[in-house]
C-alpha positions as CSV (number, residue, x, y, z in Angstrom):
1,X,-25.1,-14.0,-81.4
2,X,-23.3,-17.2,-82.0
3,X,-21.4,-19.0,-79.4
4,X,-17.7,-19.3,-80.1
5,X,-15.3,-21.3,-78.0
6,X,-12.4,-22.7,-80.1
7,X,-9.1,-22.5,-78.2
8,X,-10.1,-19.3,-76.5
9,X,-11.3,-21.1,-73.4
10,X,-11.1,-19.3,-70.1
11,X,-13.1,-19.6,-66.9
12,X,-15.3,-16.7,-68.2
13,X,-16.1,-18.4,-71.5
14,X,-16.7,-21.7,-69.6
15,X,-19.2,-19.9,-67.3
16,X,-21.0,-18.5,-70.3
17,X,-21.1,-21.8,-72.1
18,X,-22.4,-23.6,-69.0
19,X,-25.1,-21.1,-68.6
20,X,-26.1,-21.3,-72.2
21,X,-25.6,-17.6,-72.7
22,X,-24.9,-16.4,-76.3
23,X,-21.7,-14.5,-76.6
24,X,-19.1,-13.5,-79.2
25,X,-15.3,-13.6,-78.6
26,X,-13.2,-10.7,-79.8
27,X,-9.5,-11.8,-79.6
28,X,-6.9,-9.2,-80.5
29,X,-3.1,-8.9,-80.4
30,X,-2.3,-7.4,-77.0
31,X,0.5,-4.8,-77.0
32,X,2.6,-5.4,-73.8
33,X,3.4,-1.7,-73.8
34,X,-0.2,-0.6,-73.6
35,X,-1.1,1.3,-70.4
36,X,-4.8,1.1,-70.7
37,X,-6.0,-2.4,-71.5
38,X,-9.6,-1.4,-72.0
39,X,-8.9,1.5,-74.4
40,X,-6.4,-0.7,-76.2
41,X,-9.2,-3.2,-76.8
42,X,-11.6,-0.6,-78.0
43,X,-9.1,0.9,-80.4
44,X,-7.8,-2.4,-81.8
45,X,-11.3,-3.8,-82.2
46,X,-12.7,-0.6,-83.6
47,X,-15.5,-0.5,-81.1
48,X,-17.0,2.6,-79.4
49,X,-15.2,2.9,-76.0
50,X,-18.6,3.5,-74.4
51,X,-19.5,-0.1,-75.2
52,X,-16.3,-1.6,-73.8
53,X,-16.3,-2.1,-70.1
54,X,-13.5,-2.6,-67.6
55,X,-13.7,-4.7,-64.4
56,X,-12.3,-3.0,-61.3
57,X,-12.0,-4.5,-57.8
58,X,-12.8,-2.2,-54.9
59,X,-12.7,-2.6,-51.2
60,X,-15.9,-1.6,-49.3
61,X,-15.9,-1.8,-45.5
62,X,-13.2,-4.5,-45.6
63,X,-14.9,-6.7,-48.3
64,X,-14.1,-6.9,-52.0
65,X,-16.5,-5.9,-54.7
66,X,-16.5,-5.4,-58.4
67,X,-17.3,-2.2,-60.4
68,X,-17.9,-2.5,-64.1
69,X,-17.7,0.8,-66.0
70,X,-16.9,2.0,-69.6
71,X,-13.2,2.1,-70.4
72,X,-13.8,5.7,-71.7
73,X,-14.4,6.9,-68.1
74,X,-13.6,6.2,-64.5
75,X,-15.2,4.5,-61.5
76,X,-16.9,6.9,-59.0
77,X,-15.9,5.3,-55.7
78,X,-18.6,7.1,-53.7
79,X,-21.3,5.9,-56.1
80,X,-20.1,2.3,-56.1
81,X,-20.0,2.4,-52.3
82,X,-23.5,3.9,-52.1
83,X,-24.8,1.2,-54.5
84,X,-23.5,-1.4,-52.0
85,X,-25.0,0.4,-49.0
86,X,-21.8,2.0,-47.8
87,X,-20.2,5.5,-47.6
88,X,-16.7,4.8,-48.9
89,X,-14.8,2.6,-51.2
90,X,-11.2,2.4,-52.3
91,X,-9.5,0.6,-55.2
92,X,-8.4,-2.9,-54.1
93,X,-4.7,-3.8,-54.1
94,X,-4.0,-5.3,-57.6
95,X,-2.4,-8.4,-56.1
96,X,-5.4,-9.0,-54.0
97,X,-7.7,-8.5,-57.0
98,X,-5.6,-11.1,-59.0
99,X,-5.8,-13.7,-56.1
100,X,-9.5,-13.1,-55.6
101,X,-10.5,-13.4,-59.2
102,X,-7.9,-15.8,-60.6
103,X,-7.1,-13.4,-63.4
104,X,-4.2,-11.1,-64.2
105,X,-4.6,-7.4,-64.2
106,X,-5.8,-6.3,-67.6
107,X,-7.5,-9.6,-68.0
108,X,-9.9,-9.6,-65.0
109,X,-13.3,-10.6,-66.2
110,X,-16.5,-10.1,-64.2
111,X,-17.4,-13.7,-65.2
112,X,-15.9,-17.0,-63.9
113,X,-14.0,-15.4,-61.1
114,X,-12.3,-17.8,-58.6
115,X,-14.4,-16.2,-55.8
116,X,-17.4,-14.1,-56.7
117,X,-17.9,-10.7,-55.2
118,X,-20.8,-8.3,-55.0
119,X,-20.9,-6.6,-58.4
120,X,-22.2,-3.3,-59.7
121,X,-22.6,-2.6,-63.4
122,X,-22.8,1.0,-64.6
123,X,-26.3,1.6,-65.9
124,X,-25.0,3.1,-69.2
125,X,-24.5,-0.6,-70.3
126,X,-28.3,-0.7,-70.9
127,X,-27.9,1.9,-73.6
128,X,-26.5,-0.9,-75.9
129,X,-27.8,-4.2,-77.1
130,X,-24.4,-5.7,-76.3
131,X,-21.3,-4.7,-74.4
132,X,-17.8,-6.0,-74.2
133,X,-16.0,-7.1,-71.1
134,X,-12.7,-8.8,-70.6
135,X,-12.7,-12.5,-71.5
136,X,-10.3,-13.5,-68.8
137,X,-7.0,-12.7,-70.4
138,X,-5.3,-9.8,-72.0
139,X,-6.1,-9.7,-75.7
140,X,-9.6,-11.3,-75.4
141,X,-12.9,-9.5,-74.9
142,X,-16.4,-11.1,-74.7
143,X,-19.5,-9.5,-76.3
144,X,-22.8,-10.2,-74.5
145,X,-26.1,-8.6,-73.6
146,X,-25.9,-6.5,-70.4
147,X,-28.9,-8.3,-69.0
148,X,-27.0,-11.6,-69.3
149,X,-24.0,-10.1,-67.5
150,X,-26.3,-8.9,-64.7
151,X,-28.0,-12.3,-64.4
152,X,-24.7,-14.3,-64.3
153,X,-22.9,-12.0,-61.9
154,X,-26.0,-11.1,-59.8
155,X,-25.0,-7.5,-60.3
156,X,-26.7,-4.4,-59.2
157,X,-27.0,-1.6,-61.7
158,X,-26.3,2.1,-60.8
159,X,-24.7,5.2,-62.1
160,X,-21.1,4.4,-61.0
161,X,-19.1,5.6,-64.0
162,X,-17.8,9.1,-64.7
163,X,-17.1,10.1,-68.3
164,X,-13.8,11.6,-68.9
165,X,-14.2,15.0,-70.4
């Protein structure tokens, strides 16, 4: 995978470049009327939604954490809580998530966040050589190896995603 920076620089791409991690940028024209940013990316880019992952902020026992799951499914709050050694989790307030990460909703990347949080990546990511996550703005995804994402975010891996049926 070649590194590509061009004018697409975000804190996420800067973090990858600084770490020397290979990645590919996938910019696309974001439709402001889209209701599911991750599914929009998968559809516009023509990539299997199982390989495109969304970054979700949760609150676990008063602290913020990150859950990364395929856009084709949902985050299992009990499973992400269990992975972090707790019993319950709730979705974080969107404004709190934006302040914590420095990114806008629909563009929250697990990489280059203003303040890092405990992170859990759904284990299904390891079924692929590469996955896509938000690049730090709406209309930009980053393709990278799941192992690199785990290393850079210090993520745990667990079955935290539920496939929509």
